[in-house]
TIPAKOL-598405 format. One line per field, with one value per residue (C-alpha): residue number from 1; residue in one letter; x, y, z. Coordinates in Angstrom, 1 decimal. Layout:
N
k c(NUM|...)
r c(A|...)
X c(X|...)
Y c(Y|...)
Z c(Z|...)
This chain:
116
k c(1|2|3|4|5|6|7|8|9|10|11|12|13|14|15|16|17|18|19|20|21|22|23|24|25|26|27|28|29|30|31|32|33|34|35|36|37|38|39|40|41|42|43|44|45|46|47|48|49|50|51|52|53|54|55|56|57|58|59|60|61|62|63|64|65|66|67|68|69|70|71|72|73|74|75|76|77|78|79|80|81|82|83|84|85|86|87|88|89|90|91|92|93|94|95|96|97|98|99|100|101|102|103|104|105|106|107|108|109|110|111|112|113|114|115|116)
r c(X|X|X|X|X|X|X|X|X|X|X|X|X|X|X|X|X|X|X|X|X|X|X|X|X|X|X|X|X|X|X|X|X|X|X|X|X|X|X|X|X|X|X|X|X|X|X|X|X|X|X|X|X|X|X|X|X|X|X|X|X|X|X|X|X|X|X|X|X|X|X|X|X|X|X|X|X|X|X|X|X|X|X|X|X|X|X|X|X|X|X|X|X|X|X|X|X|X|X|X|X|X|X|X|X|X|X|X|X|X|X|X|X|X|X|X)
X c(44.0|41.3|42.8|39.4|38.1|40.9|40.3|36.6|37.4|39.7|37.0|34.4|36.6|35.9|32.9|32.9|33.4|36.7|36.5|39.3|40.3|43.2|43.3|46.1|46.7|48.6|50.1|51.7|53.7|54.1|56.4|59.0|58.2|57.5|55.0|54.6|52.1|50.9|48.2|45.2|44.5|41.6|39.4|36.7|35.1|37.7|40.9|42.9|45.4|48.3|51.1|53.8|57.5|58.4|58.6|56.0|56.6|53.8|52.0|53.0|50.3|49.4|47.3|45.7|43.9|42.4|41.9|38.6|37.7|35.4|35.2|37.1|39.7|38.5|40.5|41.2|43.9|45.1|47.6|49.8|48.8|51.3|53.7|55.6|58.0|56.9|58.7|60.0|61.1|57.4|55.8|52.3|50.7|47.5|46.3|43.4|41.4|41.3|37.7|35.1|33.7|31.2|28.9|31.7|33.2|29.8|29.2|32.6|32.1|28.6|30.0|32.7|30.0|31.2|29.2|30.1)
Y c(-9.1|-6.8|-5.3|-3.9|-7.4|-8.6|-5.7|-6.5|-10.1|-9.0|-6.8|-9.6|-11.9|-9.8|-11.1|-8.5|-4.7|-3.3|-0.3|2.2|2.5|3.4|0.9|-0.4|-4.1|-6.4|-9.4|-12.6|-14.9|-18.0|-19.8|-17.0|-16.1|-12.5|-10.0|-6.6|-3.8|-2.6|-0.4|-1.6|0.7|-1.3|-4.2|-6.5|-9.7|-11.7|-9.9|-6.8|-4.6|-3.8|-1.2|-2.9|-2.5|-6.0|-7.9|-10.7|-13.8|-15.0|-17.9|-16.9|-17.6|-14.8|-14.3|-10.8|-8.5|-5.4|-2.6|-0.8|2.4|1.8|-1.9|-5.1|-6.1|-8.1|-11.4|-13.7|-15.8|-15.1|-15.9|-13.4|-13.3|-10.6|-8.1|-5.3|-2.6|0.9|4.1|5.0|1.3|0.2|-2.8|-3.2|-6.6|-8.3|-10.8|-13.2|-14.3|-18.1|-17.8|-15.2|-14.0|-11.6|-11.6|-11.0|-8.2|-6.6|-6.7|-5.3|-2.4|-1.7|-1.5|0.9|3.1|2.2|0.9|-2.0)
Z c(28.4|29.7|32.9|34.1|34.1|36.4|38.8|38.9|39.7|42.6|44.0|43.8|45.8|48.9|50.8|53.6|53.4|54.6|56.9|57.5|61.1|63.5|66.4|68.5|68.0|70.3|68.5|69.7|67.4|69.6|67.1|67.3|70.9|70.0|71.3|69.7|69.0|65.6|64.2|62.3|59.3|57.9|59.1|57.9|59.3|57.4|58.3|59.2|57.5|59.8|60.0|62.1|63.1|62.0|58.7|59.0|56.9|54.7|56.4|59.9|62.5|64.9|67.9|67.7|70.1|68.5|71.1|70.4|72.2|75.2|74.6|75.5|72.9|70.0|70.0|67.0|65.4|61.9|59.2|57.3|53.7|52.5|53.9|52.3|53.5|53.5|54.4|57.9|58.6|58.9|57.3|55.9|56.3|55.4|58.0|57.3|60.4|60.9|61.9|60.7|64.0|62.5|65.5|68.0|65.8|65.4|69.2|69.9|67.4|68.8|72.4|71.1|69.4|65.9|63.0|60.7)
């Protein structure tokens, strides 16, 4: 099997560019009655990569507020796509937004002086 072809197909699945970031994220998991903070380490219009203190189960539904500098928090709902343990008792998780709010995210980034 041609591995380069598989990697190319994975890259082509992404519709929106992912941007590196370091934002505080407030998260609520209503089903588990949990609220906690995490850090966003990358973001796109389709989802966010998180570093968090908890192991999030694949398929868990979350309510998310991403705190941008000098702007109101960006609010959305999302579903955990994957989660893996990293060093220092932290977990990395990929969360796909339920709804692509490209306009809302663009406005929030503009208010924060950031460029998508």
